[in-house]
C-alpha positions as CSV (number, residue, x, y, z in Angstrom):
1,M,14.1,-36.2,113.2
2,N,16.2,-37.4,116.0
3,D,13.2,-37.0,118.4
4,I,11.0,-39.3,116.3
5,P,11.0,-42.9,117.5
6,L,12.4,-45.5,115.1
7,S,9.0,-47.3,115.1
8,T,7.4,-44.2,113.7
9,L,10.0,-43.8,111.1
10,Y,9.6,-47.5,110.1
11,L,5.8,-46.9,109.8
12,I,6.3,-43.7,107.7
13,L,8.8,-45.6,105.4
14,L,6.3,-48.4,105.0
15,V,3.6,-46.0,104.0
16,L,5.8,-44.2,101.5
17,I,6.8,-47.5,99.9
18,A,3.1,-48.4,99.7
19,L,2.4,-45.0,98.0
20,S,5.2,-45.7,95.6
21,A,3.7,-49.0,94.7
22,Y,0.3,-47.3,94.3
23,F,1.6,-44.7,91.8
24,S,3.6,-47.3,89.9
25,S,0.7,-49.7,89.6
26,S,-1.7,-46.9,88.6
27,E,0.6,-45.8,85.8
28,T,0.9,-49.3,84.4
29,A,-2.8,-50.2,84.8
30,L,-4.0,-47.1,83.1
31,M,-1.6,-47.4,80.2
32,A,-2.3,-51.2,79.8
33,V,-6.1,-51.1,80.0
34,N,-8.0,-52.1,76.9
35,R,-9.1,-48.8,75.4
36,Y,-11.9,-50.3,73.4
37,R,-13.4,-52.3,76.3
38,M,-13.0,-49.2,78.5
39,R,-14.9,-47.1,75.9
40,H,-17.7,-49.7,75.8
41,L,-18.0,-49.8,79.6
42,A,-17.9,-46.0,79.7
43,N,-20.8,-45.8,77.2
44,T,-22.8,-48.3,79.3
45,G,-22.5,-46.1,82.4
46,H,-19.5,-47.6,84.2
47,L,-18.3,-44.7,86.4
48,G,-14.7,-46.0,86.8
49,A,-14.3,-46.5,83.1
50,R,-15.7,-43.1,82.4
51,T,-13.3,-41.5,84.9
52,A,-10.3,-43.4,83.5
53,Q,-11.3,-42.4,80.0
54,K,-11.4,-38.8,81.0
55,L,-8.0,-39.0,82.6
56,L,-6.5,-40.6,79.5
57,Q,-7.8,-37.9,77.3
58,K,-5.0,-35.7,78.8
59,P,-2.2,-38.2,79.2
60,D,0.4,-35.5,79.7
61,R,-1.4,-34.3,82.8
62,L,-2.0,-37.8,84.1
63,L,1.6,-38.8,83.7
64,G,2.7,-35.5,85.2
65,L,0.6,-36.2,88.3
66,I,1.7,-39.8,88.7
67,L,5.4,-39.0,88.2
68,L,5.2,-36.1,90.6
69,G,3.6,-38.3,93.3
70,N,6.0,-41.3,92.6
71,N,9.2,-39.2,92.7
72,L,8.0,-37.3,95.8
73,V,7.3,-40.4,97.9
74,N,10.5,-42.1,96.6
75,I,12.7,-39.1,97.6
76,L,11.0,-38.9,101.0
77,A,11.5,-42.6,101.5
78,A,15.2,-42.2,100.7
79,S,15.5,-39.4,103.2
80,I,13.7,-41.5,105.9
81,G,15.8,-44.5,105.1
82,T,19.0,-42.5,105.4
83,V,18.0,-41.2,108.9
84,I,17.2,-44.7,110.0
85,G,20.5,-46.0,108.6
86,I,22.6,-43.3,110.4
87,R,20.8,-43.8,113.7
88,L,21.3,-47.6,113.5
89,L,24.8,-47.9,111.8
90,G,26.4,-44.4,112.1
91,D,28.2,-43.0,109.1
92,N,28.1,-46.4,107.3
93,G,24.3,-46.3,107.4
94,V,24.2,-43.8,104.6
95,W,25.5,-46.1,101.9
96,I,24.0,-49.2,103.4
97,S,20.5,-47.7,103.7
98,S,20.8,-46.4,100.1
99,L,21.6,-49.9,98.9
100,V,18.9,-51.6,100.9
101,L,16.3,-49.0,100.1
102,T,17.1,-49.2,96.3
103,V,16.4,-52.9,96.3
104,V,13.3,-52.6,98.5
105,V,11.8,-49.8,96.4
106,L,12.7,-51.6,93.1
107,I,11.0,-54.8,94.2
108,F,8.0,-53.6,96.3
109,G,7.6,-50.1,94.8
110,E,8.2,-50.7,91.1
111,V,8.6,-54.2,89.7
112,A,6.0,-56.2,91.7
113,P,3.2,-53.6,91.6
114,K,3.7,-52.9,87.9
115,T,3.7,-56.7,87.1
116,I,0.4,-57.1,89.0
117,A,-1.1,-54.1,87.2
118,A,0.0,-55.4,83.8
119,F,-1.9,-58.7,84.4
120,N,-4.9,-57.1,86.0
121,P,-5.2,-53.6,84.5
122,E,-9.0,-53.1,84.9
123,R,-9.1,-54.1,88.5
124,I,-6.6,-51.4,89.4
125,A,-7.2,-48.7,86.7
126,Y,-10.9,-48.1,87.4
127,P,-10.8,-47.8,91.2
128,T,-7.6,-45.8,91.2
129,S,-9.0,-43.4,88.6
130,F,-11.2,-41.8,91.3
131,I,-8.2,-41.1,93.6
132,L,-6.1,-39.7,90.7
133,A,-8.9,-37.5,89.5
134,A,-9.2,-36.0,93.0
135,L,-5.4,-35.6,93.3
136,L,-5.3,-33.9,89.9
137,K,-7.7,-31.3,91.1
138,V,-5.6,-30.6,94.2
139,F,-2.3,-30.5,92.5
140,Y,-3.4,-29.1,89.1
141,P,-1.4,-25.8,89.4
142,L,1.8,-27.7,90.1
143,V,1.1,-30.3,87.3
144,W,0.2,-27.5,84.9
145,L,3.5,-25.7,85.7
146,I,5.6,-28.9,85.3
147,N,4.0,-29.7,82.0
148,G,4.4,-26.2,80.8
149,V,8.1,-26.1,81.5
150,T,8.5,-29.6,79.9
151,T,6.7,-28.4,76.7
152,L,8.9,-25.3,76.5
153,L,12.0,-27.5,76.8
154,L,10.8,-30.0,74.1
155,R,9.6,-27.3,71.6
156,P,13.1,-26.7,70.1
157,F,13.2,-30.4,69.2
158,G,9.9,-30.2,67.3
159,I,8.0,-32.2,69.9
160,R,4.6,-31.0,71.0
161,A,2.2,-32.6,73.3
162,R,-1.0,-33.7,71.6
163,T,-4.2,-34.6,73.4
164,D,-6.4,-35.1,70.4
165,V,-4.9,-38.4,69.2
166,I,-7.7,-40.8,68.1
167,E,-6.8,-44.5,68.0
168,R,-7.6,-46.0,64.6
169,L,-7.1,-49.5,63.4
170,N,-6.5,-50.6,59.8
171,R,-8.0,-53.8,58.5
172,E,-5.1,-56.0,59.3
173,E,-4.8,-54.6,62.8
174,L,-8.5,-55.2,63.4
175,R,-8.1,-58.7,62.0
176,T,-5.3,-59.4,64.5
177,L,-7.3,-58.0,67.3
178,L,-10.3,-60.2,66.5
179,Q,-8.2,-63.3,66.1
180,E,-6.0,-62.9,69.2
181,G,-8.0,-60.7,71.5
182,G,-10.5,-63.4,72.7
183,L,-13.1,-60.7,72.7
184,V,-15.9,-62.7,70.9
185,S,-16.9,-66.4,70.5
186,N,-15.2,-68.5,67.8
187,N,-18.2,-68.4,65.5
188,H,-18.6,-64.6,65.7
189,Q,-14.9,-64.2,65.3
190,R,-14.9,-66.3,62.1
191,M,-17.7,-64.3,60.6
192,L,-16.2,-60.9,61.5
193,V,-12.8,-61.9,60.0
194,N,-14.7,-63.2,56.9
195,I,-16.3,-59.8,56.5
196,L,-12.9,-58.1,56.6
197,D,-11.7,-60.6,53.9
198,L,-14.5,-59.4,51.5
199,E,-12.4,-56.4,50.7
200,Q,-9.6,-58.6,49.3
201,A,-11.6,-61.5,47.7
202,L,-12.9,-61.2,44.2
203,I,-16.2,-62.4,42.6
204,D,-13.9,-64.6,40.4
205,D,-13.1,-66.6,43.6
206,V,-16.7,-67.5,44.3
207,M,-18.6,-67.4,41.0
208,V,-20.1,-70.5,39.4
209,P,-17.8,-71.2,36.3
210,R,-19.3,-70.7,32.9
211,Q,-19.4,-74.5,32.1
212,E,-21.4,-75.2,35.3
213,I,-24.1,-72.5,34.8
214,M,-27.5,-74.1,34.9
215,G,-30.2,-72.2,33.0
216,I,-33.2,-72.4,30.7
217,D,-32.7,-72.7,27.0
218,L,-35.7,-71.2,25.3
219,N,-34.9,-73.2,22.2
220,D,-35.7,-76.4,24.1
221,D,-39.1,-78.0,23.7
222,W,-41.8,-76.8,26.1
223,E,-41.9,-80.2,28.0
224,T,-38.2,-80.1,28.7
225,I,-38.5,-76.5,30.0
226,L,-41.4,-77.5,32.3
227,T,-39.5,-80.5,33.7
228,Q,-36.5,-78.3,34.4
229,L,-38.6,-75.7,36.2
230,T,-40.2,-78.3,38.4
231,Q,-37.0,-80.2,39.3
232,T,-34.5,-77.4,39.7
233,L,-32.8,-76.8,43.1
234,Y,-32.2,-73.1,42.3
235,T,-34.5,-70.2,42.9
236,R,-33.1,-68.1,40.1
237,L,-32.0,-69.2,36.7
238,P,-30.5,-67.5,33.7
239,V,-32.5,-67.7,30.5
240,Y,-30.8,-67.9,27.1
241,R,-31.1,-69.3,23.6
242,E,-28.7,-72.0,22.5
243,S,-25.9,-70.9,24.8
244,I,-25.2,-68.6,27.7
245,D,-23.6,-66.2,25.3
246,H,-27.1,-65.4,24.1
247,V,-28.6,-64.6,27.5
248,E,-32.0,-62.9,27.5
249,G,-32.4,-62.4,31.3
250,T,-33.0,-64.1,34.6
251,L,-36.0,-65.9,35.9
252,H,-37.2,-66.1,39.5
253,I,-39.0,-69.4,40.0
254,R,-41.3,-67.7,42.5
255,S,-42.7,-65.5,39.7
256,V,-44.0,-68.5,37.8
257,I,-44.6,-71.1,40.6
258,A,-48.3,-70.3,41.0
259,K,-49.1,-70.8,37.3
260,L,-46.7,-73.7,37.1
261,S,-48.4,-75.6,40.0
262,E,-51.9,-75.0,38.4
263,G,-50.6,-76.1,35.0
264,G,-51.4,-72.7,33.5
265,L,-47.9,-71.5,32.6
266,T,-47.4,-70.8,28.9
267,F,-44.3,-70.0,26.9
268,E,-45.4,-66.4,26.5
269,G,-46.1,-66.2,30.3
270,L,-42.6,-67.5,31.0
271,K,-41.0,-64.9,28.6
272,Q,-42.9,-62.1,30.4
273,S,-41.5,-63.2,33.7
274,I,-37.9,-62.9,32.5
275,R,-36.0,-60.0,34.1
276,T,-33.3,-58.0,32.3
277,P,-29.9,-59.6,32.8
278,Y,-27.4,-57.9,35.2
279,F,-23.7,-58.0,34.3
280,I,-20.8,-57.7,36.6
281,P,-17.2,-57.0,35.5
282,E,-14.7,-59.6,36.6
283,G,-12.2,-58.5,39.2
284,T,-14.9,-56.8,41.4
285,T,-14.4,-57.3,45.1
286,L,-17.0,-59.1,47.1
287,M,-17.6,-56.1,49.3
288,Q,-18.2,-53.8,46.4
289,Q,-20.5,-56.3,44.8
290,L,-22.4,-56.9,48.0
291,L,-23.1,-53.1,48.1
292,E,-24.0,-53.2,44.4
293,F,-26.5,-56.0,44.9
294,Q,-28.0,-54.0,47.8
295,S,-28.3,-50.7,45.8
296,R,-29.6,-52.3,42.6
297,E,-31.9,-54.7,44.5
298,R,-30.5,-57.7,42.6
299,R,-29.5,-61.1,43.9
300,M,-27.8,-62.6,40.8
301,G,-25.5,-61.4,38.1
302,L,-23.4,-62.7,35.2
303,V,-19.7,-62.1,35.4
304,V,-18.2,-60.8,32.1
305,D,-14.6,-60.2,31.1
306,E,-13.2,-57.1,29.3
307,Y,-14.6,-58.3,26.0
308,G,-18.1,-58.9,27.3
309,D,-17.8,-62.7,27.3
310,I,-19.6,-64.4,30.1
311,Q,-17.2,-66.1,32.5
312,G,-19.5,-67.2,35.3
313,L,-22.4,-66.5,37.5
314,V,-22.5,-65.1,41.1
315,T,-25.4,-64.7,43.5
316,L,-25.9,-62.8,46.7
317,D,-26.0,-66.2,48.5
318,D,-22.5,-66.9,47.2
319,I,-21.2,-63.7,48.9
320,L,-23.1,-64.3,52.1
321,A,-21.8,-67.9,52.2
322,E,-18.3,-66.3,52.4
323,I,-19.3,-64.8,55.7
324,V,-21.5,-67.5,57.4
325,G,-20.7,-70.6,55.4
326,E,-23.0,-72.5,53.1
327,Y,-26.6,-72.3,54.1
328,T,-28.7,-72.8,50.9
329,A,-29.5,-76.0,49.0
330,E,-27.6,-74.9,45.9
331,G,-24.6,-73.9,48.0
332,K,-24.5,-77.1,49.9
333,E,-24.9,-79.0,46.6
334,R,-21.7,-77.3,45.3
335,S,-19.8,-78.0,48.5
336,R,-20.5,-81.8,48.0
337,N,-17.9,-81.6,45.2
338,V,-15.4,-82.7,47.9
339,R,-15.8,-86.3,49.1
340,Q,-13.5,-88.0,51.6
341,L,-12.8,-91.7,50.8
342,D,-12.2,-94.5,53.3
343,D,-8.4,-94.3,52.9
344,G,-8.3,-90.6,53.8
345,T,-7.8,-89.3,50.3
346,Y,-10.3,-86.8,48.8
347,L,-12.1,-87.0,45.5
348,I,-12.7,-83.5,44.3
349,D,-14.6,-82.0,41.4
350,G,-12.2,-80.1,39.1
351,A,-14.5,-77.1,39.0
352,T,-14.2,-76.7,42.8
353,S,-13.1,-73.2,43.9
354,I,-9.5,-73.0,45.2
355,R,-10.7,-70.5,47.8
356,M,-13.4,-72.8,49.0
357,L,-10.9,-75.7,49.4
358,N,-8.5,-73.5,51.4
359,R,-11.2,-72.4,53.7
360,R,-13.0,-75.7,54.1
361,M,-9.9,-78.0,54.2
362,G,-7.4,-75.7,55.9
363,W,-5.1,-76.0,52.9
364,N,-2.8,-73.4,51.5
365,L,-3.2,-73.8,47.7
366,P,-2.1,-70.8,45.6
367,E,-5.1,-68.6,44.8
368,D,-3.3,-66.2,42.4
369,E,-2.7,-68.7,39.6
370,A,-6.3,-69.9,39.0
371,N,-9.8,-69.8,40.5
372,T,-10.6,-73.6,40.2
373,L,-8.8,-76.8,40.9
374,N,-8.9,-77.5,37.1
375,G,-7.3,-74.2,36.3
376,L,-4.6,-74.7,39.0
377,L,-3.6,-78.1,37.7
378,L,-3.5,-76.9,34.1
379,E,-1.2,-74.0,35.2
380,E,1.1,-76.4,37.1
381,L,1.2,-78.9,34.2
382,E,1.4,-76.3,31.4
383,V,-0.2,-78.9,29.1
384,I,-3.5,-80.6,28.9
385,P,-2.9,-84.1,30.3
386,S,-3.6,-87.1,28.1
387,G,-4.5,-89.5,30.9
388,R,-4.0,-90.2,34.6
389,T,-1.3,-87.8,35.7
390,S,-0.1,-86.8,39.2
391,V,1.4,-83.5,40.3
392,R,2.6,-82.3,43.7
393,I,1.5,-78.9,45.0
394,G,2.9,-78.3,48.5
395,P,2.2,-81.3,50.7
396,H,-0.6,-82.5,48.4
397,V,-0.2,-85.1,45.6
398,M,-3.0,-84.6,43.1
399,T,-3.9,-87.3,40.6
400,I,-6.1,-86.5,37.6
401,V,-8.6,-89.4,37.4
402,E,-11.1,-88.0,34.9
403,L,-10.8,-85.7,32.0
404,R,-13.6,-84.6,29.8
405,D,-13.4,-82.3,26.7
406,N,-9.9,-81.1,27.8
407,V,-11.4,-80.2,31.2
408,I,-10.2,-81.9,34.4
409,T,-13.4,-83.1,36.1
410,K,-12.2,-85.4,38.9
411,V,-9.0,-85.2,41.0
412,L,-7.8,-87.5,43.8
413,V,-5.9,-85.6,46.5
414,R,-3.6,-87.2,49.0
415,S,-2.0,-85.0,51.7
416,E,1.4,-86.1,53.0
417,D,1.7,-83.6,55.8
418,K,0.2,-86.1,58.3
419,D,2.4,-88.2,60.5
């Protein structure tokens, strides 16, 4: 190399450092690229994404090629640097060139390119995948040999290369990806996360409590029943005699609306329109019940406990509202149970769902103790209050302002977590 001009050696060294930067950035970019977005782009015909995906299907070969190229150019760069150092500084040039070249390669060949690739993986991974695919074909025998020897050395330790690994996400990992990945809009993100929550939420959390069930009592006089049918906000109503414990079925207002509007609806005609009641065991998850509603072609069911006693009523709309929010007249009517007063406090109906309060207000009330605010306060107090009573739950001071038949009906809530 003594016959090669220093300017040529400098140029070769510069090219080798650039190649080192290329291999380093390629490795980081391909390993950091979003696999799910890459899969989507590959399915839509993106050639770079498709090539990168094919390379990543055999990561041992890809890493073998990148490390082969990176080490080769770094060793050559060290040799060229040593020659330059000796020609410029004599014997002292050996250690001086090694020290200088280590710093230069570390900064310009490793740290800087890998940092850039980590922040811009797609911009580097997809274009470079074409070059790496071509290099892999050229150097495949050498890469295959290196990987083969490596596999033989690792086999005694029980380590075997696998190329059939499929990335899977559990529910919590997918939830984190949706919440922090910034992949979809806030509205879509919220709905997708709510769908995942259906596996954990129970119908007990969204059902209309027994005491709030609105229905038709066949023992009422006919004029009362007609008035109820014409003024109800609900599209489906349970039908019973005397109490909900003696339920006879459910009535869809649409099945009688024509005769009702013409004044031709009779008591017998009403009874013929009643559909067999559908019962749901308490503790059923919302996702399971959503599938049950679909398979049975039902939209409303009565929730019963282990003794067959009716505990509440749940509709398909209640479950869908957990995904998209309240969108029906009856759902919005129930959501009006929370009213903010001028002083910033909230007047809340005691039958309001704890789950709904947490989601709507951003609170963190315990959901494992009770389903409603009335139940939660009774659990905290452990006695039925005799009058106006206050209790603190977290940062919220809750004052019972109305009690009816041993049931808390109105609660004043003041949050003390505000500055």
